[in-house]
C-alpha positions in Angstrom: 0.2 37.7 39.5 1.2 37.7 35.8 4.7 36.4 36.7 3.1 33.5 38.6 0.8 32.6 35.7 3.7 32.8 33.3 5.8 30.5 35.6 2.9 28.0 35.9 2.4 28.1 32.1 6.1 27.6 31.5 6.3 24.6 33.9 3.2 23.1 32.3 4.7 23.4 28.8 8.0 21.8 29.9 6.1 19.0 31.6 4.0 18.3 28.5 7.1 18.4 26.2 8.8 15.9 28.5 5.9 13.6 28.4 5.7 13.6 24.6 9.5 13.0 24.4 9.3 10.2 26.9 6.5 8.5 24.9 8.2 8.6 21.5 10.8 6.6 19.8 12.8 7.7 16.7 14.6 5.3 14.4 16.8 6.7 11.7 17.7 4.5 8.7 21.3 4.7 7.7 21.4 6.6 4.4 23.9 4.2 2.9 25.5 0.9 3.7 28.6 -0.8 2.4 28.4 -4.5 1.4 31.2 -6.9 0.8 30.4 -9.1 -2.2 30.9 -12.8 -1.8 32.4 -15.1 -4.4 29.6 -17.5 -5.3 30.4 -21.2 -5.3 28.8 -23.1 -8.1 28.4 -26.9 -8.0 29.1 -27.4 -11.6 31.0 -24.8 -13.7 30.7 -25.5 -17.4 34.0 -26.3 -19.1 35.8 -23.2 -20.2 33.9 -20.9 -17.8 34.9 -19.3 -14.5 32.9 -17.3 -11.9 33.6 -13.6 -11.8 34.3 -11.8 -8.6 32.0 -8.9 -7.7 33.3 -5.6 -6.5 32.4 -4.4 -3.0 29.8 -1.7 -3.2 27.8 1.0 -1.5 24.0 0.7 -1.4 21.7 3.7 -0.9 18.5 3.7 1.2 15.5 3.1 -1.0 12.7 3.1 1.6 11.3 2.2 4.9 8.6 -0.4 5.8 6.8 -1.6 8.9 6.0 -5.3 9.4 3.7 -7.3 11.6 6.1 -9.9 13.0 9.5 -10.6 11.6 10.0 -9.3 8.0 11.0 -12.7 6.7 7.3 -13.7 7.2 6.3 -11.0 4.7 3.5 -9.4 6.6 4.3 -5.9 5.5 1.8 -3.3 6.8 0.3 -0.8 4.3 0.9 2.8 5.3 -2.2 5.0 5.7 -3.0 8.6 6.2 -3.7 8.9 10.0 -3.6 11.1 13.0 -1.1 10.5 15.8 -0.7 12.8 18.8 -3.2 15.2 17.3 -1.2 15.6 14.0 -2.1 14.3 10.6 0.6 12.3 8.8 0.6 10.8 5.3 2.5 7.6 6.1 1.3 6.1 9.4 1.0 2.6 10.8 -0.8 1.0 13.8 1.8 -1.2 15.5 2.0 -3.8 18.2 -1.7 -4.6 18.0 -3.2 -7.9 19.3 -2.6 -9.3 15.8 1.1 -8.7 15.8 2.0 -11.9 17.6 5.8 -11.5 17.2 5.7 -7.7 17.7 6.3 -5.1 15.0 9.4 -4.4 13.1 10.8 -1.5 11.0 12.8 -2.4 7.8 15.3 -0.1 6.1 15.6 -1.3 2.5 18.6 -0.8 0.3 18.7 -1.1 -3.5 15.0 -2.0 -3.6 15.0 -4.8 -1.0 18.3 -6.3 -2.0 19.4 -5.8 1.6 17.2 -5.0 4.6 18.2 -3.8 8.0 15.5 -4.6 10.5 14.8 -3.6 14.1 12.1 -4.7 16.5 9.9 -1.8 17.7 9.5 -1.2 21.4 6.4 -3.1 22.4 5.0 0.0 24.2 4.7 1.9 20.9 1.2 1.9 19.4 1.6 4.0 16.3 4.3 5.2 13.9 4.8 7.6 11.1 7.6 8.0 8.5 9.4 11.2 7.5 11.4 11.3 4.3 13.9 13.9 3.2 16.9 14.2 0.8 20.5 14.9 1.9 22.8 17.4 0.1 23.6 14.8 -2.5 19.8 14.0 -3.1 20.1 10.6 -1.4 17.0 9.5 0.5 16.9 9.9 4.3 14.2 8.2 6.3 13.1 8.3 9.9 10.4 6.3 11.7 8.8 8.1 14.7 6.7 5.9 17.0 4.4 6.9 19.8 2.6 5.3 22.7 -0.6 7.1 21.5 -3.2 5.2 19.5 -3.5 5.7 15.8 -6.6 7.4 14.6 -8.1 7.0 11.1 -8.7 10.2 9.0 -12.4 10.5 8.3 
């Protein structure tokens, strides 16, 4: 009898784990990106002056943001303390609500918004939370985890 109960419990745990994995989406921001600097073209260069070339460079991740609609429209959502899937998180967002006409987006920012990589969130996701860590060189690592579960306010 104990073996049967254990088997049923194990099957139930695996099933619940599969459901939670199937209803989540993880987005990792690249920790660094390489940019090729362009040579700016000026209309009028003052006499005796020339435009300097910039060196190609590496930009480190500086943060993650969530937007209602495309980030170019500047509707960045404020992170809040919330509960998602029964767990409390410090940086959470409610996403893909009826107010997000163009959907929700995640933005990975480099060099304090000098460059942003953006990605549209799966429309089935209803809430997200961010996790930050540092790599061995102390560079920021950021991950956005989204769920089909509703966001709950912390009372």
